[in-house]
N, CA and C atoms as a LAMMPS dump frame, in Angstrom:
ITEM: TIMESTEP
0
ITEM: NUMBER OF ATOMS
519
ITEM: BOX BOUNDS ff ff ff
-5.0000000000000000e+02 5.0000000000000000e+02
-5.0000000000000000e+02 5.0000000000000000e+02
-5.0000000000000000e+02 5.0000000000000000e+02
ITEM: ATOMS id mol type element x y z
1 1 1 N -296.592 63.012 -2.837
2 1 2 C -297.128 64.182 -3.51
3 1 3 C -298.623 64.006 -3.779
4 2 1 N -299.008 62.779 -4.129
5 2 2 C -300.415 62.511 -4.421
6 2 3 C -301.282 62.702 -3.174
7 3 1 N -300.773 62.249 -2.026
8 3 2 C -301.526 62.419 -0.781
9 3 3 C -301.684 63.887 -0.427
10 4 1 N -300.659 64.675 -0.725
11 4 2 C -300.737 66.101 -0.443
12 4 3 C -301.77 66.777 -1.345
13 5 1 N -301.834 66.362 -2.608
14 5 2 C -302.842 66.909 -3.516
15 5 3 C -304.247 66.521 -3.072
16 6 1 N -304.417 65.276 -2.605
17 6 2 C -305.73 64.849 -2.119
18 6 3 C -306.134 65.626 -0.875
19 7 1 N -305.179 65.856 0.015
20 7 2 C -305.477 66.634 1.221
21 7 3 C -305.842 68.067 0.852
22 8 1 N -305.132 68.634 -0.124
23 8 2 C -305.431 69.997 -0.569
24 8 3 C -306.831 70.076 -1.172
25 9 1 N -307.223 69.059 -1.942
26 9 2 C -308.565 69.025 -2.523
27 9 3 C -309.633 68.922 -1.429
28 10 1 N -309.368 68.142 -0.373
29 10 2 C -310.319 68.023 0.729
30 10 3 C -310.468 69.349 1.476
31 11 1 N -309.369 70.073 1.637
32 11 2 C -309.43 71.383 2.29
33 11 3 C -310.216 72.353 1.42
34 12 1 N -310.025 72.286 0.103
35 12 2 C -310.768 73.165 -0.8
36 12 3 C -312.266 72.883 -0.709
37 13 1 N -312.633 71.61 -0.606
38 13 2 C -314.039 71.243 -0.467
39 13 3 C -314.579 71.738 0.865
40 14 1 N -313.779 71.623 1.926
41 14 2 C -314.202 72.045 3.259
42 14 3 C -314.52 73.53 3.311
43 15 1 N -313.707 74.348 2.666
44 15 2 C -313.951 75.792 2.711
45 15 3 C -314.87 76.264 1.595
46 16 1 N -315.38 75.336 0.776
47 16 2 C -316.387 75.695 -0.201
48 16 3 C -315.858 76.128 -1.543
49 17 1 N -314.59 75.937 -1.797
50 17 2 C -314.039 76.295 -3.103
51 17 3 C -314.422 75.24 -4.127
52 18 1 N -314.494 75.631 -5.399
53 18 2 C -314.848 74.702 -6.457
54 18 3 C -313.69 73.756 -6.725
55 19 1 N -314.03 72.491 -6.909
56 19 2 C -313.054 71.475 -7.266
57 19 3 C -313.44 70.971 -8.646
58 20 1 N -312.459 70.79 -9.515
59 20 2 C -312.73 70.484 -10.918
60 20 3 C -313.427 69.149 -11.129
61 21 1 N -313.079 68.118 -10.366
62 21 2 C -313.603 66.791 -10.624
63 21 3 C -314.798 66.429 -9.745
64 22 1 N -315.575 67.395 -9.29
65 22 2 C -316.779 67.089 -8.532
66 22 3 C -317.883 66.684 -9.495
67 23 1 N -318.731 65.733 -9.102
68 23 2 C -319.822 65.327 -9.981
69 23 3 C -320.857 66.437 -10.101
70 24 1 N -321.45 66.589 -11.288
71 24 2 C -322.461 67.643 -11.458
72 24 3 C -323.702 67.342 -10.637
73 25 1 N -324.324 68.391 -10.131
74 25 2 C -325.519 68.223 -9.316
75 25 3 C -326.744 68.614 -10.133
76 26 1 N -327.904 68.282 -9.606
77 26 2 C -329.16 68.611 -10.253
78 26 3 C -329.284 70.122 -10.384
79 27 1 N -329.397 70.611 -11.618
80 27 2 C -329.371 72.048 -11.86
81 27 3 C -330.683 72.73 -11.506
82 28 1 N -331.784 72 -11.503
83 28 2 C -333.068 72.644 -11.259
84 28 3 C -333.341 72.862 -9.783
85 29 1 N -332.747 72.071 -8.902
86 29 2 C -333.098 72.155 -7.494
87 29 3 C -332.481 73.355 -6.794
88 30 1 N -331.296 73.795 -7.209
89 30 2 C -330.623 74.886 -6.532
90 30 3 C -330.28 76.014 -7.5
91 31 1 N -331.174 76.347 -8.405
92 31 2 C -330.86 77.371 -9.405
93 31 3 C -330.558 78.707 -8.74
94 32 1 N -331.368 79.108 -7.778
95 32 2 C -331.123 80.385 -7.098
96 32 3 C -329.816 80.345 -6.336
97 33 1 N -329.561 79.25 -5.628
98 33 2 C -328.338 79.137 -4.844
99 33 3 C -327.105 79.072 -5.743
100 34 1 N -327.224 78.456 -6.931
101 34 2 C -326.092 78.434 -7.862
102 34 3 C -325.757 79.843 -8.333
103 35 1 N -326.787 80.618 -8.651
104 35 2 C -326.557 82.011 -9.059
105 35 3 C -325.934 82.805 -7.924
106 36 1 N -326.439 82.598 -6.723
107 36 2 C -325.913 83.305 -5.559
108 36 3 C -324.458 82.932 -5.309
109 37 1 N -324.141 81.635 -5.385
110 37 2 C -322.759 81.195 -5.182
111 37 3 C -321.85 81.704 -6.293
112 38 1 N -322.352 81.752 -7.517
113 38 2 C -321.539 82.226 -8.629
114 38 3 C -321.189 83.692 -8.508
115 39 1 N -322.085 84.48 -7.931
116 39 2 C -321.838 85.913 -7.779
117 39 3 C -321.06 86.242 -6.52
118 40 1 N -320.923 85.299 -5.622
119 40 2 C -320.253 85.545 -4.345
120 40 3 C -318.988 84.713 -4.219
121 41 1 N -318.098 84.865 -5.151
122 41 2 C -316.854 84.118 -5.055
123 41 3 C -315.886 84.882 -4.156
124 42 1 N -315.441 84.229 -3.127
125 42 2 C -314.523 84.82 -2.171
126 42 3 C -313.248 83.989 -2.13
127 43 1 N -312.154 84.644 -1.85
128 43 2 C -310.909 83.905 -1.671
129 43 3 C -310.956 83.201 -0.313
130 44 1 N -310.029 82.282 -0.112
131 44 2 C -309.97 81.558 1.152
132 44 3 C -309.733 82.513 2.316
133 45 1 N -308.879 83.489 2.107
134 45 2 C -308.59 84.468 3.153
135 45 3 C -309.837 85.291 3.488
136 46 1 N -310.586 85.702 2.465
137 46 2 C -311.822 86.463 2.697
138 46 3 C -312.863 85.613 3.418
139 47 1 N -312.943 84.335 3.069
140 47 2 C -313.884 83.435 3.741
141 47 3 C -313.545 83.301 5.224
142 48 1 N -312.263 83.136 5.514
143 48 2 C -311.851 82.995 6.908
144 48 3 C -312.087 84.282 7.69
145 49 1 N -311.822 85.44 7.056
146 49 2 C -312.111 86.715 7.711
147 49 3 C -313.605 86.877 7.969
148 50 1 N -314.419 86.553 6.97
149 50 2 C -315.867 86.652 7.139
150 50 3 C -316.374 85.728 8.228
151 51 1 N -315.853 84.501 8.255
152 51 2 C -316.232 83.554 9.295
153 51 3 C -315.855 84.084 10.669
154 52 1 N -314.622 84.555 10.813
155 52 2 C -314.145 85.027 12.118
156 52 3 C -314.93 86.248 12.585
157 53 1 N -315.186 87.185 11.693
158 53 2 C -315.927 88.397 12.068
159 53 3 C -317.357 88.058 12.446
160 54 1 N -318.005 87.215 11.635
161 54 2 C -319.4 86.846 11.913
162 54 3 C -319.507 86.04 13.205
163 55 1 N -318.594 85.093 13.414
164 55 2 C -318.631 84.288 14.627
165 55 3 C -318.331 85.136 15.853
166 56 1 N -317.338 86.024 15.75
167 56 2 C -316.988 86.887 16.89
168 56 3 C -318.139 87.826 17.231
169 57 1 N -318.791 88.385 16.216
170 57 2 C -319.913 89.276 16.504
171 57 3 C -321.106 88.496 17.061
172 58 1 N -321.328 87.274 16.571
173 58 2 C -322.392 86.445 17.121
174 58 3 C -322.159 86.078 18.571
175 59 1 N -320.925 85.699 18.876
176 59 2 C -320.597 85.379 20.268
177 59 3 C -320.651 86.62 21.153
178 60 1 N -320.261 87.767 20.599
179 60 2 C -320.327 89.019 21.356
180 60 3 C -321.772 89.365 21.694
181 61 1 N -322.658 89.265 20.705
182 61 2 C -324.066 89.547 20.971
183 61 3 C -324.652 88.561 21.974
184 62 1 N -324.268 87.295 21.859
185 62 2 C -324.773 86.305 22.8
186 62 3 C -324.278 86.598 24.213
187 63 1 N -323.006 86.953 24.349
188 63 2 C -322.483 87.285 25.676
189 63 3 C -323.053 88.601 26.197
190 64 1 N -323.251 89.582 25.321
191 64 2 C -323.846 90.851 25.748
192 64 3 C -325.292 90.673 26.196
193 65 1 N -325.939 89.652 25.647
194 65 2 C -327.324 89.408 26.061
195 65 3 C -327.395 89.033 27.542
196 66 1 N -326.319 88.482 28.076
197 66 2 C -326.309 88.136 29.502
198 66 3 C -326.36 89.375 30.39
199 67 1 N -325.907 90.515 29.877
200 67 2 C -325.968 91.76 30.652
201 67 3 C -327.404 92.23 30.861
202 68 1 N -328.273 91.898 29.918
203 68 2 C -329.672 92.316 30.02
204 68 3 C -330.564 91.098 30.277
205 69 1 N -330.036 90.135 31.015
206 69 2 C -330.76 88.882 31.253
207 69 3 C -332.097 89.113 31.95
208 70 1 N -332.162 90.082 32.846
209 70 2 C -333.392 90.3 33.6
210 70 3 C -334.392 91.181 32.859
211 71 1 N -334.079 91.556 31.636
212 71 2 C -335.013 92.251 30.755
213 71 3 C -335.249 91.332 29.56
214 72 1 N -336.224 90.419 29.666
215 72 2 C -336.373 89.351 28.674
216 72 3 C -336.539 89.828 27.24
217 73 1 N -337.142 90.982 27.033
218 73 2 C -337.348 91.444 25.671
219 73 3 C -336.009 91.802 25.024
220 74 1 N -335.19 92.587 25.721
221 74 2 C -333.866 92.926 25.195
222 74 3 C -332.984 91.687 25.1
223 75 1 N -333.104 90.803 26.079
224 75 2 C -332.337 89.567 26.062
225 75 3 C -332.7 88.718 24.853
226 76 1 N -333.992 88.599 24.577
227 76 2 C -334.448 87.791 23.444
228 76 3 C -333.929 88.313 22.12
229 77 1 N -333.921 89.63 21.968
230 77 2 C -333.452 90.213 20.714
231 77 3 C -331.954 89.993 20.535
232 78 1 N -331.162 90.307 21.557
233 78 2 C -329.708 90.171 21.415
234 78 3 C -329.282 88.71 21.328
235 79 1 N -329.924 87.832 22.08
236 79 2 C -329.581 86.41 22.044
237 79 3 C -329.898 85.814 20.675
238 80 1 N -331.071 86.137 20.143
239 80 2 C -331.466 85.608 18.834
240 80 3 C -330.586 86.174 17.73
241 81 1 N -330.269 87.461 17.8
242 81 2 C -329.395 88.051 16.791
243 81 3 C -328.002 87.421 16.86
244 82 1 N -327.509 87.145 18.04
245 82 2 C -326.23 86.452 18.191
246 82 3 C -326.263 85.059 17.588
247 83 1 N -327.373 84.341 17.775
248 83 2 C -327.513 83.018 17.174
249 83 3 C -327.533 83.093 15.65
250 84 1 N -328.24 84.079 15.11
251 84 2 C -328.291 84.241 13.657
252 84 3 C -326.912 84.549 13.08
253 85 1 N -326.159 85.401 13.757
254 85 2 C -324.816 85.741 13.289
255 85 3 C -323.893 84.515 13.361
256 86 1 N -323.981 83.759 14.423
257 86 2 C -323.152 82.565 14.559
258 86 3 C -323.525 81.514 13.511
259 87 1 N -324.809 81.363 13.248
260 87 2 C -325.262 80.424 12.235
261 87 3 C -324.81 80.868 10.85
262 88 1 N -324.858 82.165 10.59
263 88 2 C -324.428 82.683 9.299
264 88 3 C -322.927 82.614 9.081
265 89 1 N -322.168 82.513 10.157
266 89 2 C -320.713 82.479 10.008
267 89 3 C -320.249 81.231 9.265
268 90 1 N -320.942 80.119 9.457
269 90 2 C -320.519 78.897 8.778
270 90 3 C -320.78 78.956 7.278
271 91 1 N -321.683 79.818 6.845
272 91 2 C -321.912 79.978 5.41
273 91 3 C -320.682 80.568 4.722
274 92 1 N -319.876 81.328 5.457
275 92 2 C -318.642 81.842 4.882
276 92 3 C -317.647 80.71 4.633
277 93 1 N -317.604 79.749 5.519
278 93 2 C -316.637 78.665 5.369
279 93 3 C -317.015 77.694 4.266
280 94 1 N -318.235 77.211 4.301
281 94 2 C -318.618 76.148 3.37
282 94 3 C -319.483 76.64 2.221
283 95 1 N -319.895 77.876 2.25
284 95 2 C -320.725 78.428 1.188
285 95 3 C -322.198 78.304 1.539
286 96 1 N -322.997 79.256 1.075
287 96 2 C -324.421 79.246 1.423
288 96 3 C -325.181 78.053 0.856
289 97 1 N -324.79 77.581 -0.33
290 97 2 C -325.495 76.439 -0.928
291 97 3 C -325.278 75.178 -0.111
292 98 1 N -324.035 74.93 0.254
293 98 2 C -323.735 73.738 1.045
294 98 3 C -324.32 73.853 2.447
295 99 1 N -324.298 75.059 3.007
296 99 2 C -324.901 75.281 4.323
297 99 3 C -326.392 74.943 4.272
298 100 1 N -327.067 75.445 3.243
299 100 2 C -328.499 75.191 3.108
300 100 3 C -328.771 73.7 2.908
301 101 1 N -327.959 73.045 2.068
302 101 2 C -328.2 71.619 1.834
303 101 3 C -327.903 70.792 3.088
304 102 1 N -326.929 71.205 3.883
305 102 2 C -326.659 70.495 5.134
306 102 3 C -327.79 70.717 6.135
307 103 1 N -328.357 71.908 6.153
308 103 2 C -329.46 72.182 7.068
309 103 3 C -330.715 71.419 6.659
310 104 1 N -330.897 71.178 5.356
311 104 2 C -332.072 70.475 4.863
312 104 3 C -331.854 68.967 4.724
313 105 1 N -330.719 68.483 5.205
314 105 2 C -330.424 67.061 5.201
315 105 3 C -331.505 66.337 6.003
316 106 1 N -331.988 65.185 5.533
317 106 2 C -333.061 64.486 6.25
318 106 3 C -332.735 64.177 7.709
319 107 1 N -331.455 64.06 8.039
320 107 2 C -331.071 63.764 9.413
321 107 3 C -331.388 64.934 10.336
322 108 1 N -331.27 66.171 9.839
323 108 2 C -331.437 67.329 10.714
324 108 3 C -332.52 68.298 10.258
325 109 1 N -333.404 67.889 9.374
326 109 2 C -334.442 68.799 8.88
327 109 3 C -335.378 69.243 10.001
328 110 1 N -335.739 68.325 10.901
329 110 2 C -336.642 68.691 11.993
330 110 3 C -335.947 69.571 13.021
331 111 1 N -334.682 69.295 13.282
332 111 2 C -333.921 70.138 14.212
333 111 3 C -333.757 71.544 13.638
334 112 1 N -333.506 71.636 12.335
335 112 2 C -333.372 72.94 11.68
336 112 3 C -334.68 73.706 11.73
337 113 1 N -335.765 73.032 11.39
338 113 2 C -337.072 73.689 11.394
339 113 3 C -337.443 74.169 12.794
340 114 1 N -337.174 73.36 13.796
341 114 2 C -337.474 73.753 15.177
342 114 3 C -336.625 74.934 15.602
343 115 1 N -335.349 74.916 15.242
344 115 2 C -334.436 75.992 15.619
345 115 3 C -334.845 77.315 14.957
346 116 1 N -335.124 77.278 13.672
347 116 2 C -335.521 78.507 12.969
348 116 3 C -336.87 78.997 13.475
349 117 1 N -337.807 78.084 13.698
350 117 2 C -339.117 78.478 14.218
351 117 3 C -338.998 79.078 15.611
352 118 1 N -338.121 78.516 16.438
353 118 2 C -337.971 79.056 17.794
354 118 3 C -337.347 80.449 17.766
355 119 1 N -336.452 80.709 16.817
356 119 2 C -335.895 82.061 16.688
357 119 3 C -336.97 83.049 16.256
358 120 1 N -337.813 82.628 15.332
359 120 2 C -338.903 83.495 14.862
360 120 3 C -339.881 83.77 15.999
361 121 1 N -340.217 82.739 16.757
362 121 2 C -341.142 82.911 17.882
363 121 3 C -340.545 83.837 18.946
364 122 1 N -339.256 83.671 19.24
365 122 2 C -338.604 84.523 20.237
366 122 3 C -338.596 85.986 19.792
367 123 1 N -338.273 86.214 18.53
368 123 2 C -338.292 87.595 18.027
369 123 3 C -339.703 88.16 17.992
370 124 1 N -340.678 87.337 17.624
371 124 2 C -342.064 87.795 17.593
372 124 3 C -342.54 88.173 18.996
373 125 1 N -342.233 87.337 19.971
374 125 2 C -342.639 87.625 21.353
375 125 3 C -341.939 88.867 21.892
376 126 1 N -340.677 89.049 21.525
377 126 2 C -339.92 90.195 22.036
378 126 3 C -340.312 91.495 21.335
379 127 1 N -340.511 91.457 20.015
380 127 2 C -340.735 92.691 19.263
381 127 3 C -342.204 93.112 19.171
382 128 1 N -343.126 92.145 19.072
383 128 2 C -344.519 92.508 18.842
384 128 3 C -345.428 92.265 20.042
385 129 1 N -345.22 91.176 20.753
386 129 2 C -346.103 90.842 21.87
387 129 3 C -345.718 91.627 23.123
388 130 1 N -344.421 91.842 23.336
389 130 2 C -343.89 92.562 24.505
390 130 3 C -344.32 91.93 25.828
391 131 1 N -344.433 90.615 25.831
392 131 2 C -344.773 89.89 27.044
393 131 3 C -343.507 89.212 27.555
394 132 1 N -343.109 89.56 28.766
395 132 2 C -341.849 89.043 29.302
396 132 3 C -341.887 87.537 29.518
397 133 1 N -343.002 87.014 30.008
398 133 2 C -343.104 85.581 30.266
399 133 3 C -343.041 84.776 28.967
400 134 1 N -343.786 85.213 27.959
401 134 2 C -343.747 84.513 26.674
402 134 3 C -342.368 84.604 26.032
403 135 1 N -341.73 85.761 26.159
404 135 2 C -340.389 85.921 25.606
405 135 3 C -339.409 84.997 26.318
406 136 1 N -339.522 84.886 27.617
407 136 2 C -338.646 84 28.38
408 136 3 C -338.863 82.54 27.988
409 137 1 N -340.116 82.13 27.821
410 137 2 C -340.404 80.763 27.379
411 137 3 C -339.866 80.512 25.97
412 138 1 N -339.994 81.509 25.094
413 138 2 C -339.48 81.367 23.729
414 138 3 C -337.958 81.268 23.708
415 139 1 N -337.297 81.988 24.616
416 139 2 C -335.839 81.926 24.701
417 139 3 C -335.394 80.552 25.197
418 140 1 N -336.118 79.995 26.157
419 140 2 C -335.8 78.653 26.653
420 140 3 C -335.981 77.633 25.528
421 141 1 N -337.067 77.772 24.77
422 141 2 C -337.297 76.902 23.617
423 141 3 C -336.178 77.068 22.585
424 142 1 N -335.763 78.304 22.331
425 142 2 C -334.693 78.566 21.372
426 142 3 C -333.377 77.949 21.823
427 143 1 N -333.076 78.061 23.094
428 143 2 C -331.836 77.498 23.615
429 143 3 C -331.843 75.973 23.489
430 144 1 N -332.96 75.348 23.822
431 144 2 C -333.063 73.894 23.665
432 144 3 C -332.966 73.47 22.203
433 145 1 N -333.587 74.233 21.308
434 145 2 C -333.513 73.922 19.883
435 145 3 C -332.096 74.119 19.349
436 146 1 N -331.387 75.114 19.872
437 146 2 C -329.993 75.34 19.482
438 146 3 C -329.131 74.146 19.875
439 147 1 N -329.323 73.639 21.073
440 147 2 C -328.551 72.479 21.522
441 147 3 C -328.877 71.258 20.671
442 148 1 N -330.162 71.019 20.405
443 148 2 C -330.563 69.86 19.615
444 148 3 C -330.053 69.978 18.179
445 149 1 N -330.096 71.178 17.6
446 149 2 C -329.583 71.419 16.251
447 149 3 C -328.069 71.199 16.218
448 150 1 N -327.361 71.686 17.215
449 150 2 C -325.907 71.518 17.262
450 150 3 C -325.527 70.053 17.414
451 151 1 N -326.294 69.316 18.197
452 151 2 C -326.017 67.893 18.377
453 151 3 C -326.24 67.092 17.097
454 152 1 N -327.03 67.632 16.167
455 152 2 C -327.29 66.905 14.917
456 152 3 C -326.049 66.816 14.043
457 153 1 N -325.054 67.645 14.291
458 153 2 C -323.818 67.595 13.512
459 153 3 C -322.779 66.646 14.117
460 154 1 N -323.033 66.13 15.298
461 154 2 C -322.112 65.195 15.949
462 154 3 C -322.715 63.799 15.819
463 155 1 N -321.986 62.87 15.202
464 155 2 C -322.549 61.525 15.01
465 155 3 C -322.954 60.874 16.327
466 156 1 N -324.151 60.345 16.363
467 156 2 C -324.735 59.607 17.48
468 156 3 C -324.95 60.451 18.739
469 157 1 N -324.771 61.743 18.67
470 157 2 C -324.904 62.579 19.871
471 157 3 C -326.359 62.677 20.316
472 158 1 N -327.273 62.856 19.379
473 158 2 C -328.673 62.989 19.778
474 158 3 C -329.22 61.702 20.377
475 159 1 N -328.842 60.554 19.819
476 159 2 C -329.333 59.292 20.388
477 159 3 C -328.731 59.066 21.767
478 160 1 N -327.471 59.46 21.952
479 160 2 C -326.837 59.303 23.255
480 160 3 C -327.513 60.204 24.292
481 161 1 N -327.772 61.451 23.945
482 161 2 C -328.43 62.376 24.871
483 161 3 C -329.84 61.888 25.184
484 162 1 N -330.546 61.383 24.182
485 162 2 C -331.896 60.851 24.416
486 162 3 C -331.866 59.688 25.397
487 163 1 N -330.907 58.784 25.237
488 163 2 C -330.811 57.633 26.142
489 163 3 C -330.445 58.068 27.556
490 164 1 N -329.548 59.04 27.669
491 164 2 C -329.167 59.533 28.995
492 164 3 C -330.363 60.192 29.68
493 165 1 N -331.115 60.988 28.937
494 165 2 C -332.29 61.657 29.511
495 165 3 C -333.347 60.642 29.933
496 166 1 N -333.559 59.617 29.115
497 166 2 C -334.528 58.588 29.493
498 166 3 C -334.072 57.842 30.74
499 167 1 N -332.788 57.605 30.84
500 167 2 C -332.258 56.921 32.022
501 167 3 C -332.379 57.797 33.266
502 168 1 N -332.064 59.067 33.121
503 168 2 C -332.111 59.972 34.274
504 168 3 C -333.531 60.228 34.746
505 169 1 N -334.462 60.335 33.852
506 169 2 C -335.825 60.694 34.22
507 169 3 C -336.796 59.528 34.131
508 170 1 N -336.288 58.314 34.19
509 170 2 C -337.129 57.141 34.174
510 170 3 C -337.879 57.062 35.498
511 171 1 N -339.203 56.945 35.417
512 171 2 C -340.022 56.95 36.622
513 171 3 C -340.388 55.54 37.1
514 172 1 N -340.02 54.527 36.344
515 172 2 C -340.337 53.158 36.77
516 172 3 C -339.274 52.694 37.771
517 173 1 N -339.739 52.004 38.79
518 173 2 C -338.813 51.496 39.805
519 173 3 C -338.729 50.008 39.744
């Protein structure tokens, strides 16, 4: 019975529900996020529905962007919007505060910053510059940043990919 209670507590933590015996955190660092989390209490079922809807719409936008692949401006907008929706879907599961703290973790802070900056650059090139070449380059940068950001959540994945790339593209004979 004790193991079942511990497993239930771990599931509650995973989906972002409050657990009674969690240690208190620094109140000054996340005051806005605490208020936001306090006002956005969702049941587990609502969280799963929100996650599924957001992820499905993000994947739909990403797949629909392939239909307009040869129009880089439209492609950049739909691809970036799909990425934003997919990224936002995990906030339903673990909560926006935990999502933000995981994104700002020292292990992935640079990957997060690069990914968000590449999305901003892609949208800027698509919406304001209207240059197809720049938009295409920004989309390539965004896709690479998405892969690097995603690899930051898998232990040792980035170091493994770095070693493989160095091995494949080593120019010394």
